[in-house]
C-alpha positions in Angstrom: 167.8 174.0 155.6 166.4 172.8 152.9 162.2 171.6 154.2 162.7 174.6 155.7 163.1 176.4 151.2 161.0 173.1 149.5 158.6 174.2 152.7 158.0 177.9 151.1 158.7 176.8 147.9 155.3 175.1 148.1 153.7 177.1 150.7 153.8 180.1 147.4 153.2 177.4 145.0 149.7 176.6 146.6 149.0 180.4 147.8 149.2 181.4 144.1 147.4 178.1 142.8 144.5 179.3 144.8 143.9 182.2 143.7 143.7 181.7 140.8 142.0 178.3 141.8 139.8 181.6 143.3 139.3 183.8 140.1 138.5 180.9 137.9 135.1 180.5 140.3 134.2 183.5 140.6 131.3 184.9 138.7 133.1 187.3 135.6 132.4 190.4 136.0 130.9 192.9 133.1 131.0 196.7 132.1 127.1 196.9 132.0 128.1 200.9 132.7 124.8 202.5 134.0 123.0 198.5 134.1 123.1 197.1 137.6 122.0 194.4 139.4 120.2 195.2 143.2 118.5 193.4 145.0 117.5 190.8 142.4 115.9 194.0 140.3 118.1 195.2 137.7 117.9 199.1 137.4 119.3 201.4 135.3 121.3 204.4 136.6 119.8 208.0 134.9 121.1 210.9 136.4 119.5 211.0 139.4 116.7 208.3 138.6 116.7 204.6 138.5 115.1 202.7 136.0 113.6 198.8 136.4 115.3 197.3 133.9 113.1 193.5 132.6 113.8 192.1 128.5 111.9 188.9 127.2 111.5 187.1 124.4 109.0 185.0 124.4 108.4 183.6 121.7 112.1 181.9 122.6 112.1 182.2 126.4 108.4 182.5 127.4 108.7 184.0 130.3 112.4 183.8 131.4 113.5 187.5 132.3 117.0 188.8 131.1 117.8 192.5 132.0 121.7 192.3 130.3 122.6 190.7 127.6 120.1 189.5 125.4 120.3 185.1 125.6 119.2 185.4 121.7 118.3 186.8 117.7 114.9 187.2 117.4 112.0 189.4 119.1 112.9 190.6 121.8 111.0 192.8 124.1 112.3 195.6 126.4 110.8 197.4 129.4 111.4 200.0 131.2 109.5 201.3 134.5 110.3 204.3 137.1 111.0 204.0 140.2 110.6 207.8 140.4 107.9 209.7 140.3 109.5 213.0 138.7 110.2 210.1 135.5 107.1 210.6 134.6 107.1 213.5 133.8 110.2 214.8 131.8 110.0 213.1 128.1 112.5 210.4 127.9 114.3 208.9 124.1 115.6 205.5 124.2 118.1 204.8 121.1 119.9 201.0 120.4 123.0 201.6 118.5 125.6 198.4 116.7 129.2 199.0 119.2 131.2 200.4 116.7 133.1 202.1 119.0 132.1 205.7 116.6 128.6 207.6 118.0 129.3 210.7 116.3 126.5 209.9 113.7 124.0 208.1 115.3 122.2 207.9 112.4 123.9 205.4 110.9 124.6 202.9 113.6 121.2 203.4 114.7 118.9 200.2 114.9 115.6 201.4 117.0 114.8 204.5 118.4 112.2 205.4 120.5 111.6 210.0 119.9 111.7 212.0 123.1 108.3 211.4 124.9 106.9 211.8 128.5 105.7 208.3 129.9 102.9 209.2 132.0 102.4 205.5 133.7 106.0 205.2 133.6 106.5 202.5 131.7 108.5 202.4 128.9 108.3 200.2 126.4 110.6 198.7 123.7 110.3 196.4 120.9 112.9 194.9 118.4 113.6 192.2 116.0 117.4 191.1 116.8 118.9 189.1 113.0 122.9 189.7 114.1 125.1 188.6 116.4 126.9 190.9 117.3 127.7 194.0 120.3 125.5 196.8 120.9 124.7 199.9 122.8 122.1 201.5 124.6 121.6 205.0 125.3 118.5 206.2 127.3 117.8 209.6 128.0 116.0 211.8 129.7 115.3 216.2 130.5 114.1 218.6 128.5 117.5 219.4 127.6 119.1 215.7 127.9 120.9 216.0 130.4 120.4 212.7 131.8 121.9 210.0 129.7 122.7 206.5 130.8 124.8 204.2 128.5 125.0 200.7 129.0 126.5 197.6 126.3 125.0 194.4 126.2 125.5 191.8 123.3 122.6 190.1 121.6 123.5 186.1 120.5 126.9 185.7 122.2 127.4 183.2 124.8 128.9 184.3 127.5 133.1 182.4 127.2 133.5 180.6 130.6 137.4 180.2 130.7 136.9 179.3 134.3 136.9 175.4 134.3 140.1 175.7 131.9 141.2 177.7 134.4 140.6 175.5 137.6 141.8 172.1 135.3 145.0 174.0 134.9 145.0 175.3 138.6 144.7 171.7 140.0 147.1 169.9 137.5 150.2 172.3 138.4 148.7 172.0 142.4 149.2 168.3 141.9 152.3 168.7 140.2 153.9 170.7 142.6 153.1 168.3 145.3 154.7 165.6 143.2 157.8 167.1 143.3 157.7 168.2 146.5 156.6 165.0 148.0 159.7 163.3 145.4 162.3 165.8 146.6 161.2 164.8 150.2 161.0 161.0 149.8 165.4 161.1 147.9 165.7 163.1 151.6 164.5 160.8 154.0 166.1 157.7 151.6 169.4 159.9 151.6 169.1 160.5 155.4 168.9 156.7 156.0 172.3 155.8 153.8 
């Protein structure tokens, strides 16, 4: 009967730590609002429309593209290209603000701004030189009345936190400890049965 309890304990330990290790090895999901990656293309959802979003830091990373967090401070070029032709006929406004948690006074927290304008080419370029690392929010508005809004938080120059390695180490250590304990209990029982 005790062997069954030991087996259940070992099984539940393995399942629990298997789940922890699985989570540790998964990529961390970030909340990036209207920004998503579909079919290797960064898309910004703007009401019923989509913009293809690409960022560059030519002086820092050459031609390497990014579409979410900005890897380092410095000169940054962001290009948003209209996917639907209807976006070429309505005004689009772009604003980058510091993420202070308070957007009631946009003029105070705005670091870059493109006023509403019709981009007949369908391409909306924005250049800005970030001087300090931090958290920001991109606000893209479209329509004659600004009825389509996309809001996406992002960071600049903040390395991503990778807790997966620590969880993996803890999981392997706990699993090893559990197996050691289980084998020790089993050896004690075998020795007691032989006596």
